[in-house]
C-alpha positions as CSV (number, residue, x, y, z in Angstrom):
1,M,-180.6,-51.5,-131.1
2,R,-178.8,-54.7,-129.9
3,A,-175.8,-56.4,-131.0
4,P,-176.1,-59.7,-133.0
5,A,-175.7,-62.6,-130.8
6,A,-173.0,-64.2,-132.6
7,L,-171.2,-60.6,-131.9
8,P,-170.2,-61.2,-127.9
9,L,-168.6,-64.8,-129.0
10,A,-166.3,-63.2,-131.7
11,S,-165.3,-60.7,-129.4
12,A,-164.4,-62.8,-126.7
13,L,-162.7,-64.9,-128.9
14,S,-160.7,-62.0,-130.5
15,P,-157.8,-62.1,-128.2
16,F,-157.3,-65.8,-128.5
17,L,-158.0,-66.0,-132.4
18,F,-155.4,-62.9,-132.4
19,Y,-152.7,-65.2,-131.1
20,H,-153.8,-68.2,-132.6
21,F,-153.6,-66.5,-136.0
22,H,-149.8,-65.3,-135.6
23,R,-148.9,-68.8,-134.6
24,A,-150.1,-70.4,-137.5
25,V,-148.9,-68.0,-140.3
26,I,-145.6,-66.8,-138.9
27,P,-142.8,-69.4,-139.3
28,V,-140.7,-70.1,-136.3
29,N,-138.0,-68.0,-138.5
30,F,-138.2,-64.3,-137.1
31,F,-136.8,-63.0,-140.3
32,C,-140.0,-63.5,-142.5
33,L,-140.9,-60.1,-142.4
34,R,-143.2,-59.9,-145.4
35,T,-145.3,-62.7,-143.6
36,H,-145.4,-61.3,-140.2
37,I,-146.9,-57.9,-141.9
38,T,-149.1,-59.5,-143.5
39,A,-150.5,-61.5,-140.7
40,S,-150.4,-58.4,-138.8
41,F,-152.6,-56.4,-141.1
42,L,-155.0,-59.2,-141.4
43,A,-155.7,-59.4,-137.3
44,V,-156.0,-55.8,-137.1
45,L,-159.0,-55.7,-139.7
46,F,-161.1,-58.4,-137.9
47,L,-160.2,-56.3,-135.0
48,L,-161.5,-53.3,-136.4
49,F,-164.6,-55.6,-137.4
50,V,-165.1,-56.7,-133.7
51,H,-165.1,-53.1,-132.6
52,A,-167.7,-52.0,-135.5
53,G,-170.0,-54.2,-134.4
54,Q,-169.5,-53.4,-130.7
55,T,-170.2,-49.5,-131.4
56,L,-173.8,-50.8,-132.4
57,A,-174.2,-52.2,-128.8
58,A,-176.2,-49.0,-127.6
59,E,-179.5,-48.7,-125.5
60,S,-181.4,-45.8,-124.8
61,F,-183.3,-45.1,-122.0
62,S,-185.9,-42.2,-120.5
63,T,-186.4,-40.8,-116.8
64,G,-190.0,-38.9,-118.2
65,E,-188.2,-35.4,-118.2
66,R,-185.3,-36.1,-120.9
67,T,-184.0,-38.8,-122.8
68,Y,-180.5,-39.7,-122.4
69,A,-178.3,-42.1,-124.5
70,V,-175.7,-44.2,-122.6
71,E,-173.4,-46.7,-124.9
72,R,-173.3,-49.9,-123.2
73,S,-170.8,-52.4,-124.0
74,V,-171.9,-55.9,-124.1
75,F,-168.8,-57.7,-124.2
76,P,-165.0,-56.5,-123.6
77,A,-163.2,-54.4,-126.1
78,I,-159.7,-54.9,-127.1
79,D,-158.4,-51.3,-128.4
80,N,-159.0,-47.8,-127.9
81,G,-159.2,-48.2,-124.5
82,S,-162.7,-49.1,-124.7
83,D,-162.0,-52.4,-122.0
84,R,-162.3,-49.2,-119.7
85,R,-164.4,-49.0,-117.1
86,P,-166.7,-45.4,-117.5
87,Q,-165.0,-42.5,-116.2
88,V,-166.5,-38.8,-115.7
89,R,-164.5,-36.7,-118.0
90,R,-166.3,-33.0,-117.3
91,V,-169.0,-32.1,-115.0
92,R,-170.7,-28.6,-115.5
93,I,-173.6,-27.3,-114.2
94,R,-175.8,-24.9,-116.0
95,G,-178.7,-22.2,-115.2
96,N,-177.3,-21.6,-111.6
97,E,-177.3,-18.0,-110.9
98,T,-177.7,-17.8,-107.0
99,F,-174.6,-20.3,-106.1
100,P,-171.4,-20.6,-108.4
101,D,-170.2,-23.9,-109.8
102,M,-167.8,-24.3,-106.8
103,V,-170.5,-24.4,-104.0
104,L,-172.6,-26.8,-105.9
105,M,-169.8,-29.0,-107.0
106,N,-168.9,-29.5,-103.4
107,I,-172.0,-31.0,-102.7
108,I,-172.4,-33.8,-105.6
109,A,-170.8,-36.9,-105.3
110,T,-169.6,-37.0,-109.6
111,E,-166.3,-35.9,-109.8
112,A,-163.9,-35.1,-113.1
113,P,-160.4,-34.9,-112.6
114,A,-158.7,-31.3,-112.5
115,F,-156.4,-30.3,-115.4
116,F,-153.2,-31.6,-113.9
117,R,-155.0,-34.6,-112.7
118,R,-155.5,-35.6,-116.5
119,M,-151.8,-35.1,-117.1
120,Q,-150.9,-37.8,-114.6
121,F,-152.0,-40.5,-117.2
122,W,-150.1,-43.2,-115.7
123,R,-152.2,-43.3,-112.3
124,P,-155.3,-45.8,-112.4
125,D,-158.7,-44.6,-113.2
126,E,-160.4,-42.9,-110.2
127,F,-163.4,-40.9,-111.2
128,D,-165.8,-43.8,-112.0
129,Y,-169.1,-42.8,-114.1
130,S,-172.5,-44.2,-111.9
131,L,-175.6,-43.0,-113.8
132,N,-177.5,-43.5,-110.3
133,E,-174.9,-41.3,-108.3
134,V,-175.8,-38.9,-111.1
135,R,-179.3,-39.1,-110.6
136,R,-178.9,-38.8,-106.6
137,D,-176.7,-35.8,-107.4
138,A,-179.6,-33.9,-108.8
139,I,-181.5,-34.5,-105.8
140,R,-178.7,-33.4,-103.8
141,I,-178.7,-30.0,-105.8
142,E,-182.6,-30.0,-105.4
143,R,-182.5,-30.2,-101.6
144,F,-179.3,-27.9,-101.1
145,Y,-181.6,-25.6,-103.3
146,R,-184.7,-25.8,-101.4
147,R,-183.1,-25.5,-97.9
148,R,-182.3,-21.7,-99.1
149,G,-185.6,-20.9,-100.3
150,F,-186.3,-22.2,-103.7
151,Y,-188.9,-24.6,-103.3
152,D,-189.7,-24.5,-107.0
153,V,-186.4,-25.7,-108.0
154,A,-186.2,-28.3,-110.8
155,V,-182.7,-30.0,-111.6
156,T,-182.2,-32.1,-114.9
157,F,-179.0,-33.7,-116.3
158,D,-177.3,-34.7,-119.6
159,I,-174.9,-37.7,-120.3
160,Q,-172.9,-37.4,-123.3
161,E,-170.0,-39.3,-124.6
162,G,-166.3,-37.9,-124.7
163,R,-163.8,-38.5,-127.2
164,R,-163.1,-41.7,-126.2
165,D,-165.6,-44.3,-125.8
166,H,-165.2,-44.5,-121.6
167,Q,-165.6,-41.1,-120.9
168,R,-168.7,-39.3,-120.0
169,L,-169.6,-35.7,-120.1
170,V,-171.9,-35.2,-117.1
171,T,-174.3,-31.5,-117.3
172,F,-176.8,-30.8,-114.5
173,F,-179.3,-27.9,-115.7
174,V,-180.7,-25.7,-112.8
175,D,-184.2,-24.1,-112.8
176,E,-184.0,-22.0,-109.8
177,G,-187.5,-20.4,-109.7
178,E,-188.6,-17.7,-107.7
179,P,-187.2,-17.9,-104.0
180,T,-189.3,-17.6,-100.9
181,R,-188.4,-14.4,-99.5
182,V,-189.1,-13.4,-95.1
183,H,-192.6,-11.7,-95.1
184,S,-192.1,-11.1,-91.0
185,L,-189.8,-11.4,-88.3
186,E,-190.9,-11.0,-84.8
187,L,-188.3,-11.6,-81.4
188,I,-190.3,-13.5,-78.6
189,F,-189.2,-13.2,-75.2
190,E,-190.8,-16.1,-73.0
191,N,-191.4,-15.6,-69.5
192,T,-189.6,-12.3,-69.2
193,D,-190.6,-9.0,-67.9
194,E,-190.6,-5.8,-70.1
195,E,-187.7,-4.1,-68.2
196,K,-185.4,-7.0,-68.8
197,I,-186.3,-7.1,-72.5
198,E,-185.4,-3.7,-73.1
199,E,-182.2,-4.6,-70.9
200,I,-181.6,-7.3,-73.3
201,R,-182.3,-5.5,-76.2
202,Q,-179.5,-2.6,-75.4
203,M,-176.3,-5.2,-74.8
204,R,-173.7,-4.6,-77.4
205,D,-173.6,-8.5,-78.2
206,F,-177.5,-8.8,-78.7
207,Q,-177.6,-5.9,-81.0
208,R,-174.7,-7.3,-83.0
209,A,-176.6,-11.1,-83.2
210,E,-179.9,-8.7,-84.4
211,N,-177.9,-7.0,-87.3
212,N,-176.4,-10.2,-88.4
213,N,-179.7,-12.2,-88.5
214,P,-179.4,-12.9,-92.4
215,L,-183.3,-13.4,-92.2
216,Q,-184.4,-10.2,-92.1
217,V,-187.6,-9.0,-94.1
218,S,-187.7,-9.2,-97.8
219,R,-184.4,-11.3,-97.5
220,R,-184.5,-14.8,-98.9
221,Y,-185.8,-17.3,-96.3
222,E,-183.2,-20.2,-95.8
223,A,-184.3,-22.9,-93.3
224,V,-180.6,-23.8,-93.3
225,K,-179.6,-20.5,-91.4
226,H,-181.6,-21.3,-88.7
227,P,-178.8,-23.0,-87.0
228,D,-176.5,-20.2,-87.1
229,I,-178.9,-17.7,-85.9
230,E,-180.0,-19.8,-82.7
231,S,-176.5,-20.0,-81.7
232,A,-175.6,-16.5,-82.6
233,Y,-178.8,-15.1,-80.1
234,L,-178.0,-17.7,-77.5
235,T,-174.2,-16.7,-77.8
236,A,-175.2,-13.0,-77.2
237,L,-177.7,-13.8,-74.2
238,R,-174.6,-16.0,-72.6
239,N,-171.9,-13.8,-72.8
240,S,-174.1,-10.8,-71.1
241,G,-174.9,-13.3,-68.0
242,F,-177.9,-15.6,-69.2
243,A,-176.0,-19.0,-68.5
244,F,-179.3,-20.9,-68.9
245,A,-180.8,-18.9,-71.6
246,R,-182.6,-21.1,-74.8
247,T,-183.3,-20.2,-78.1
248,R,-185.4,-21.6,-80.9
249,I,-186.7,-20.6,-84.5
250,E,-190.4,-20.9,-85.9
251,A,-191.4,-20.4,-89.5
252,D,-194.4,-20.6,-91.0
253,V,-193.7,-21.2,-94.8
254,D,-195.9,-20.8,-97.6
255,T,-194.5,-22.0,-100.6
256,L,-197.6,-20.8,-103.1
257,R,-197.2,-17.1,-101.9
258,R,-193.6,-17.5,-101.8
259,K,-193.3,-16.0,-98.3
260,A,-192.7,-16.9,-94.8
261,D,-192.9,-15.5,-91.3
262,V,-190.2,-16.0,-88.7
263,R,-190.4,-16.0,-85.1
264,V,-187.0,-16.1,-82.8
265,I,-188.3,-17.1,-79.4
266,M,-186.1,-16.9,-76.3
267,E,-186.2,-17.6,-73.0
268,P,-183.1,-15.9,-70.9
269,K,-184.1,-17.0,-67.5
270,Q,-182.0,-15.2,-64.7
271,I,-178.4,-13.4,-64.8
272,A,-176.0,-16.0,-62.8
273,T,-172.5,-15.5,-61.4
274,F,-169.7,-18.2,-61.7
275,R,-169.6,-20.6,-58.1
276,D,-167.1,-23.1,-57.8
277,I,-164.4,-24.1,-60.6
278,F,-163.5,-28.0,-60.4
279,V,-160.3,-28.9,-61.8
280,E,-159.6,-32.2,-63.0
281,G,-156.5,-33.9,-64.0
282,E,-153.2,-35.1,-63.0
283,L,-151.1,-32.1,-61.9
284,S,-148.0,-31.4,-60.7
285,V,-149.0,-27.7,-59.7
286,P,-151.5,-26.8,-57.1
287,E,-155.2,-26.3,-58.6
288,D,-155.3,-22.8,-57.3
289,L,-152.5,-21.8,-59.8
290,I,-155.2,-23.2,-62.6
291,R,-158.1,-21.1,-61.0
292,F,-155.6,-18.0,-61.2
293,Q,-154.3,-18.7,-64.6
294,S,-157.9,-18.8,-66.0
295,A,-158.7,-15.3,-64.8
296,I,-162.4,-16.4,-63.5
297,R,-163.2,-15.4,-60.2
298,P,-166.4,-16.8,-58.2
299,G,-168.8,-14.0,-58.0
300,D,-167.9,-12.6,-61.5
301,V,-171.0,-12.8,-64.1
302,Y,-171.2,-15.8,-66.2
303,S,-169.8,-15.2,-69.7
304,L,-169.4,-17.5,-72.2
305,R,-166.5,-15.4,-73.6
306,K,-164.9,-15.0,-70.3
307,M,-164.8,-19.0,-70.4
308,R,-163.0,-19.1,-73.8
309,D,-160.5,-16.5,-73.0
310,A,-159.8,-18.6,-70.0
311,Q,-159.2,-21.6,-72.1
312,Q,-157.0,-19.5,-74.1
313,L,-155.0,-18.4,-71.4
314,L,-154.4,-21.4,-69.8
315,F,-153.5,-23.2,-73.2
316,R,-150.8,-20.4,-73.6
317,H,-149.4,-21.7,-69.9
318,P,-145.8,-23.6,-70.9
319,L,-147.1,-26.3,-68.7
320,M,-150.4,-27.4,-70.3
321,R,-150.9,-29.5,-72.9
322,L,-154.8,-29.6,-73.2
323,V,-157.1,-27.7,-71.7
324,T,-161.0,-27.8,-72.2
325,I,-163.6,-25.7,-69.8
326,S,-167.4,-26.8,-69.7
327,V,-171.0,-26.3,-67.6
328,P,-171.3,-29.4,-65.7
329,D,-174.9,-30.6,-65.7
330,Q,-176.9,-28.5,-63.0
331,E,-180.2,-27.0,-62.2
332,P,-180.8,-23.3,-63.8
333,G,-180.3,-20.7,-61.2
334,E,-178.2,-17.7,-60.2
335,E,-174.8,-19.5,-60.0
336,V,-172.9,-21.8,-62.0
337,D,-170.3,-24.5,-61.7
338,I,-167.4,-24.7,-63.9
339,R,-165.4,-27.9,-64.9
340,I,-161.5,-27.2,-66.0
341,R,-160.2,-30.3,-67.4
342,I,-156.0,-30.3,-67.7
343,R,-153.6,-32.5,-69.5
344,E,-149.9,-31.6,-68.8
345,Q,-147.0,-31.6,-71.0
346,A,-144.0,-33.7,-70.5
347,L,-141.7,-31.8,-67.3
348,R,-138.6,-32.6,-69.1
349,S,-138.5,-32.5,-72.9
350,V,-135.5,-32.1,-75.7
351,K,-136.1,-30.2,-79.0
352,V,-133.7,-30.9,-82.0
353,Q,-134.0,-28.9,-85.2
354,A,-132.1,-28.8,-88.4
355,G,-132.4,-27.4,-91.8
356,F,-130.3,-26.7,-94.7
357,G,-130.5,-23.5,-96.9
358,N,-128.0,-21.5,-99.4
359,E,-127.9,-18.4,-97.2
360,E,-126.9,-20.2,-93.6
361,L,-126.1,-23.5,-95.0
362,L,-126.6,-26.0,-92.3
363,R,-128.3,-24.6,-89.4
364,G,-129.3,-26.6,-86.0
365,Q,-130.9,-25.8,-82.7
366,V,-131.1,-28.0,-79.5
367,T,-133.4,-27.2,-77.0
368,W,-133.9,-28.3,-73.3
369,T,-136.9,-27.7,-71.2
370,H,-137.3,-28.1,-67.6
371,R,-141.3,-27.3,-66.8
372,N,-142.7,-26.6,-63.4
373,P,-138.6,-26.9,-61.5
374,L,-139.7,-25.4,-58.2
375,G,-143.1,-26.3,-58.5
376,N,-144.8,-22.9,-59.0
377,G,-145.5,-23.5,-62.9
378,H,-142.4,-21.8,-63.9
379,R,-140.1,-22.9,-67.1
380,F,-136.5,-23.3,-67.5
381,T,-134.9,-23.4,-70.7
382,I,-131.3,-23.7,-72.4
383,S,-130.9,-23.7,-76.0
384,S,-128.1,-23.5,-78.5
385,R,-128.3,-22.6,-82.1
386,A,-126.0,-22.8,-84.8
387,S,-125.5,-22.2,-88.7
388,F,-122.4,-20.7,-90.4
389,I,-123.6,-17.5,-90.1
390,E,-124.9,-17.0,-86.4
391,Q,-123.9,-19.3,-83.4
392,R,-126.3,-18.3,-80.1
393,G,-126.9,-20.0,-76.8
394,N,-129.2,-18.9,-74.0
395,L,-131.1,-19.6,-70.8
396,E,-134.3,-18.4,-70.4
397,Y,-136.6,-18.6,-67.1
398,L,-140.2,-17.7,-67.6
399,I,-142.8,-16.9,-65.2
400,P,-146.2,-17.1,-66.4
401,G,-149.0,-15.0,-64.7
402,F,-146.3,-12.1,-63.8
403,V,-148.7,-9.7,-62.9
404,N,-152.0,-11.3,-63.9
405,P,-152.5,-14.3,-65.6
406,R,-152.3,-12.3,-69.1
407,S,-148.7,-11.4,-68.5
408,N,-145.5,-13.4,-68.7
409,L,-141.9,-12.5,-67.4
410,A,-138.7,-13.8,-69.3
411,I,-135.6,-13.3,-68.2
412,T,-133.2,-14.2,-70.9
413,P,-128.7,-13.8,-70.5
414,F,-127.2,-15.0,-74.1
415,A,-124.1,-15.1,-75.8
416,L,-123.8,-14.4,-79.7
417,R,-121.2,-14.6,-82.4
418,K,-122.5,-13.3,-86.0
419,D,-120.3,-13.7,-88.8
420,E,-121.7,-11.2,-92.0
421,D,-120.4,-10.5,-95.1
422,N,-119.3,-7.2,-94.0
423,Y,-118.9,-7.1,-90.5
424,L,-118.0,-9.7,-87.4
425,I,-119.9,-9.3,-83.9
426,Y,-119.5,-10.8,-80.6
427,R,-122.4,-10.2,-78.3
428,Y,-123.3,-11.0,-74.6
429,G,-126.1,-9.5,-72.3
430,I,-128.9,-10.1,-70.8
431,N,-132.6,-9.5,-72.0
432,N,-136.0,-9.1,-69.5
433,N,-138.9,-9.2,-71.4
434,I,-142.6,-8.8,-70.3
435,T,-145.5,-10.1,-72.6
436,Y,-149.2,-9.2,-72.2
437,Y,-151.8,-11.1,-74.1
438,F,-154.5,-8.5,-75.0
439,S,-156.6,-11.1,-76.9
440,Q,-156.1,-14.0,-79.1
441,F,-155.0,-12.1,-82.0
442,L,-153.2,-9.1,-80.5
443,V,-149.9,-9.4,-78.2
444,G,-147.4,-6.5,-76.6
445,S,-143.9,-6.8,-75.1
446,V,-141.8,-4.5,-73.5
447,S,-138.3,-5.3,-73.2
448,Y,-135.1,-3.9,-72.2
449,E,-131.6,-5.2,-73.1
450,L,-128.1,-4.9,-71.6
451,S,-125.5,-5.9,-73.6
452,R,-121.7,-5.9,-74.5
453,N,-120.6,-5.9,-78.2
454,D,-117.3,-6.3,-79.8
455,E,-118.0,-5.5,-83.8
456,R,-115.1,-5.7,-86.6
457,L,-115.7,-5.0,-90.1
458,K,-114.3,-7.0,-92.7
459,D,-112.9,-6.5,-96.2
460,G,-113.4,-10.1,-98.7
461,G,-114.2,-12.5,-95.5
462,R,-111.1,-11.2,-93.0
463,A,-112.1,-8.9,-90.2
464,R,-110.2,-6.0,-89.6
465,T,-108.2,-5.7,-86.3
466,D,-108.0,-1.7,-87.1
467,S,-111.8,-1.3,-87.1
468,T,-112.7,-3.1,-84.1
469,Q,-115.5,-1.2,-82.1
470,V,-116.4,-2.1,-78.3
471,F,-119.5,-0.5,-77.4
472,N,-122.7,-1.3,-74.5
473,I,-126.4,-1.2,-75.9
474,S,-128.7,-0.2,-73.1
475,S,-132.3,-0.4,-74.7
476,L,-135.9,-0.5,-74.3
477,R,-138.0,-2.2,-77.1
478,L,-141.9,-1.8,-77.5
479,S,-143.3,-4.3,-79.8
480,A,-146.4,-5.8,-80.7
481,L,-148.1,-8.2,-82.5
482,Y,-151.8,-8.5,-84.5
483,N,-151.8,-11.6,-86.1
484,E,-154.8,-13.6,-87.5
485,S,-153.3,-16.5,-88.8
486,S,-153.0,-19.7,-87.0
487,G,-149.9,-22.5,-87.1
488,D,-149.1,-22.8,-90.5
489,I,-152.1,-21.5,-92.1
490,S,-151.6,-17.6,-93.3
491,R,-154.8,-15.6,-93.1
492,G,-156.1,-12.2,-92.7
493,W,-153.9,-9.9,-91.4
494,A,-150.5,-9.4,-89.5
495,V,-149.3,-6.0,-88.1
496,R,-145.9,-6.1,-86.4
497,P,-144.7,-2.3,-85.0
498,N,-141.2,-2.4,-83.3
499,A,-139.5,0.8,-81.5
500,E,-136.4,0.8,-80.1
501,F,-134.7,3.4,-77.5
502,S,-130.9,3.2,-76.6
503,G,-129.0,4.9,-74.2
504,L,-131.7,6.6,-72.4
505,F,-130.7,8.4,-69.3
506,G,-127.3,8.5,-70.3
507,T,-126.8,4.5,-70.2
508,G,-124.9,2.8,-72.5
509,S,-122.8,4.2,-74.7
510,L,-124.5,4.4,-77.9
511,T,-127.9,6.7,-78.5
512,Y,-130.2,6.0,-81.1
513,Q,-133.8,4.9,-81.8
514,R,-135.3,2.4,-84.6
515,F,-138.5,1.9,-85.5
516,S,-139.8,-0.3,-87.8
517,L,-143.3,-1.8,-89.5
518,D,-144.0,-5.0,-91.0
519,V,-147.8,-5.2,-92.3
520,R,-148.9,-8.4,-94.1
521,R,-152.2,-9.5,-95.9
522,F,-153.0,-12.7,-97.2
523,I,-156.2,-12.7,-99.5
524,D,-158.0,-16.4,-100.4
525,F,-159.4,-16.5,-103.5
526,S,-160.1,-20.0,-103.3
527,S,-158.9,-22.9,-101.2
528,T,-156.0,-23.5,-103.4
529,T,-155.2,-19.9,-104.3
530,Q,-154.0,-17.3,-102.1
531,L,-152.3,-13.5,-102.8
532,A,-149.5,-12.9,-100.0
533,L,-149.1,-8.9,-99.7
534,R,-146.1,-7.4,-97.3
535,A,-144.6,-4.0,-96.8
536,D,-141.8,-4.1,-94.3
537,S,-140.2,-0.3,-93.4
538,G,-137.7,0.6,-91.2
539,L,-136.0,4.4,-89.9
540,L,-132.9,4.6,-87.9
541,L,-132.6,8.1,-86.1
542,S,-128.7,8.7,-85.3
543,R,-126.0,11.2,-85.5
544,D,-124.3,9.7,-88.6
545,P,-124.9,6.4,-90.4
546,F,-121.1,5.5,-90.3
547,D,-120.9,5.9,-86.7
548,T,-123.8,3.4,-85.9
549,P,-122.5,0.1,-85.8
550,A,-123.5,-2.2,-88.8
551,N,-125.3,-5.1,-87.3
552,I,-127.6,-2.1,-86.1
553,R,-128.5,-0.5,-89.6
554,F,-130.7,-2.1,-91.9
555,Y,-130.4,-4.1,-94.8
556,A,-132.8,-5.6,-97.6
557,G,-132.2,-8.6,-100.1
558,G,-132.8,-12.3,-99.0
559,A,-135.1,-15.0,-99.1
560,N,-137.4,-13.3,-96.6
561,S,-136.8,-9.9,-98.3
562,V,-136.4,-8.8,-102.5
563,R,-135.5,-12.1,-103.6
564,G,-134.2,-11.0,-106.9
565,Y,-131.0,-10.2,-104.7
566,S,-128.6,-12.5,-102.5
567,R,-128.7,-11.7,-98.7
568,R,-128.2,-8.2,-97.9
569,Q,-126.8,-7.5,-101.0
570,L,-129.6,-4.6,-102.1
571,G,-128.7,-0.9,-101.3
572,P,-125.7,0.9,-101.0
573,K,-122.2,-0.9,-101.4
574,R,-118.7,-0.3,-100.6
575,P,-115.5,-1.6,-103.2
576,V,-113.1,-4.1,-101.3
577,F,-109.6,-4.3,-102.8
578,N,-106.7,-6.8,-102.1
579,S,-103.2,-5.7,-100.8
580,E,-102.1,-4.6,-104.3
581,G,-104.8,-2.3,-105.0
582,E,-106.9,-4.3,-107.4
583,F,-110.8,-4.5,-106.9
584,R,-112.0,-7.2,-105.1
585,Q,-115.9,-7.2,-104.5
586,Y,-118.5,-5.1,-103.1
587,L,-120.0,-5.3,-99.5
588,P,-123.0,-4.1,-98.2
589,L,-123.2,-0.8,-95.9
590,G,-126.6,-1.0,-94.6
591,G,-128.4,2.2,-93.9
592,Q,-130.6,4.3,-91.8
593,A,-133.8,3.9,-93.8
594,V,-135.2,0.7,-95.6
595,L,-138.6,0.3,-97.4
596,M,-139.7,-2.6,-99.4
597,F,-142.9,-4.6,-100.5
598,N,-143.3,-8.4,-101.4
599,T,-146.1,-9.5,-103.6
600,E,-146.7,-13.5,-103.7
601,L,-149.5,-15.2,-105.6
602,R,-149.5,-19.1,-104.8
603,Q,-151.3,-21.9,-106.0
604,G,-151.7,-25.2,-104.8
605,L,-151.9,-28.5,-106.6
606,P,-154.2,-30.7,-104.5
607,G,-155.5,-33.0,-107.6
608,F,-151.8,-33.4,-108.9
609,L,-149.1,-33.0,-106.3
610,R,-150.5,-33.2,-102.5
611,N,-148.6,-30.6,-100.2
612,V,-147.1,-28.8,-103.2
613,Q,-147.4,-25.1,-103.9
614,L,-146.3,-23.1,-106.7
615,A,-145.5,-19.1,-106.5
616,G,-145.0,-16.4,-108.6
617,F,-143.6,-13.3,-107.1
618,L,-142.5,-9.3,-107.7
619,D,-140.5,-7.5,-104.9
620,G,-139.1,-4.5,-104.7
621,G,-137.1,-1.8,-102.4
622,Q,-134.5,0.2,-101.5
623,V,-131.7,0.7,-98.5
624,W,-130.7,4.5,-98.3
625,L,-127.6,4.9,-96.3
626,N,-129.1,8.3,-95.0
627,Y,-132.6,8.6,-93.9
628,N,-132.5,12.0,-95.7
629,E,-132.1,11.1,-99.0
630,F,-135.2,8.6,-99.3
631,D,-136.6,8.3,-102.7
632,P,-139.5,5.7,-103.9
633,R,-137.9,6.3,-107.3
634,D,-134.7,4.6,-106.3
635,F,-136.6,1.1,-106.0
636,Q,-135.2,-1.9,-107.3
637,Y,-137.2,-4.9,-108.2
638,G,-136.9,-8.6,-108.2
639,A,-139.5,-11.0,-110.4
640,G,-139.3,-14.9,-110.2
641,G,-141.4,-17.9,-109.3
642,G,-141.0,-20.8,-106.5
643,I,-142.2,-24.2,-105.4
644,R,-143.0,-25.2,-101.8
645,Y,-143.3,-28.6,-100.5
646,M,-144.3,-29.3,-97.1
647,S,-142.4,-32.5,-96.5
648,P,-142.5,-34.7,-93.4
649,I,-139.2,-33.7,-92.5
650,G,-140.7,-29.7,-92.6
651,P,-141.2,-27.3,-95.7
652,I,-139.1,-27.4,-98.8
653,R,-138.8,-24.1,-100.4
654,L,-137.1,-22.9,-103.8
655,D,-137.0,-19.6,-105.2
656,I,-135.8,-18.0,-108.3
657,G,-135.5,-14.4,-108.8
658,W,-134.2,-12.5,-111.2
659,K,-133.4,-8.6,-110.9
660,L,-135.1,-6.3,-113.1
661,N,-133.2,-3.0,-112.6
662,P,-130.2,-4.1,-111.0
663,S,-127.3,-1.3,-110.5
664,D,-123.6,-1.8,-111.3
665,E,-122.8,-2.9,-107.8
666,D,-125.3,-5.5,-108.4
667,L,-123.5,-6.6,-111.6
668,N,-120.2,-6.1,-109.4
669,R,-119.2,-4.1,-112.3
670,F,-116.3,-1.5,-111.3
671,N,-115.1,1.4,-113.3
672,G,-117.1,-0.1,-116.3
673,Q,-115.8,-3.3,-116.4
674,D,-117.5,-6.7,-115.6
675,R,-115.9,-8.6,-113.0
676,G,-117.7,-11.6,-113.0
677,G,-118.7,-13.8,-110.0
678,V,-122.5,-12.1,-109.8
679,N,-125.7,-12.1,-112.5
680,R,-128.9,-11.4,-112.5
681,W,-130.2,-14.5,-110.9
682,A,-130.4,-14.9,-107.3
683,L,-131.5,-18.8,-106.2
684,H,-132.9,-19.2,-102.6
685,F,-133.1,-22.6,-101.2
686,S,-133.7,-23.9,-97.7
687,I,-134.9,-27.2,-96.1
688,G,-137.0,-27.3,-92.4
689,Q,-138.4,-24.7,-90.4
690,A,-137.0,-21.4,-89.6
691,F,-135.9,-21.1,-86.2
């Protein structure tokens, strides 16, 4: 049904008539309220009439599969937002059983605003509706299914009008049909004798590629998996020395019988060894140093894995900024040449960092680095870090490739002043650390520290001169880090064990053993939702907890601990009195044992605010003055929420925690009286990277 011919003209003239109707009826005198109301009422009636005529302007069409009613505005409307372009309000997919909505939504162009985006009513429309795009989306879904074995798939769609005239509700209907399955799988080796074939089949990498092949007999046939399977078999062969191997996949697909016969065809050729290593780039060190650091030696059996490890080893070198390793074009043979391209970092650099938080208040760090000071690829660094709690300065001389390309030696003299609530300490000494890179994810280190320490206990902000304790530390520390995360992206597992032995062989003035274990797990529920878990524990073996200096004991509470508590405020405490014997405050004692956990659910808001993440958490833990008193029933908990924002100047983090089961000491109660100054809330705020 089409609109009357006069209707477009009336619609077009309605704003003009509305304006002049008011000019004619309303006198210049602004106080003629009755006349003004009458004119407005007549104008509104006129516009309602125009709008009623507009709703009659609709047209239907048929695609041959389903009939769709789509409203078409033949003139610009005025009220109720109908002058806006058609917008997609909601997209749904029905009938899909094999693939979830999230997967299919990522392959179509028609997009609806998320919940938080709908709340931003002030932003312009960004989700324009297009019938042609919806049709193309139906084709995209069908192609997606066919490449994954559903050759009989059929996709239709339905379009409805939303609550408002400009809103469109799009629904796709998927009829998957029966999938095509793998009827047979055959591995074919071309130009290869039986003895070599049997040798290849026994290789671990090849067996792993066979076991992980998704095109096993009776499984769904997916043509889209061909490149991944070819790459898996090719990688397995090249990791085993077949540098010039080739692989391809052929398949005979019978869509009527829904079966596929798959053939994986491989030509391994001969095993090759590394020959010449060419180094390119503007270098300040000899090329032989690059070859040594790569850990690839001429005559070694070719391995793609070894080339990747060499790239990582070179990239870890403090002089390197960019490293690529490739195989240049060459005739297949028994030897392989490789090319290493290098781009170095600046030989001298200055780095300045700053941040702010409610624990350390203002913090800053300045680092001056001189790379390759003696032409041997070493690094010399001078750094200074300062906050209202800790001030530290140190020199570092780093020797890469100390024993082999996977090891580094760092010699670090240092001086430190640390001012906590319960103690003040001055430390200076030297630390020697050997680091060994076992793999991309696993790093181990052995360090030895020799230091002199001057510690004083504090009462209410002032250090007690009668509590000065001077001691020497001679300790051996063993530590490791297994970390599957990369950069700022947290994922997988992170495990950090640590063991420290002080006073070995009668050295130093303190004898103790200190152990800790930090385990973290990151679970992604979606691209924007992540669950972060952490368990942290520590054990200090010493004669008496009060004989152990305060800086060596364990503490809990703070922004990176149990967040219902302020920094180091969870656990045993001691009361502090003024000169008149009146109670003043509680100060933490620390302890020989600690156990705590963190559970945090993180939710990004990509459709609402970029680089913003919300978090809800539940933390718990306890510190025991003596490890013999360990009892998990002593746990205290904190719960709350926070927000993180990745700003141009660094991350901004705000957490608010609530003490679920505080003790009297936590609430600053002494002898049953509330002394004030502390409540059940704890605020943690910081700007900038932690360093």
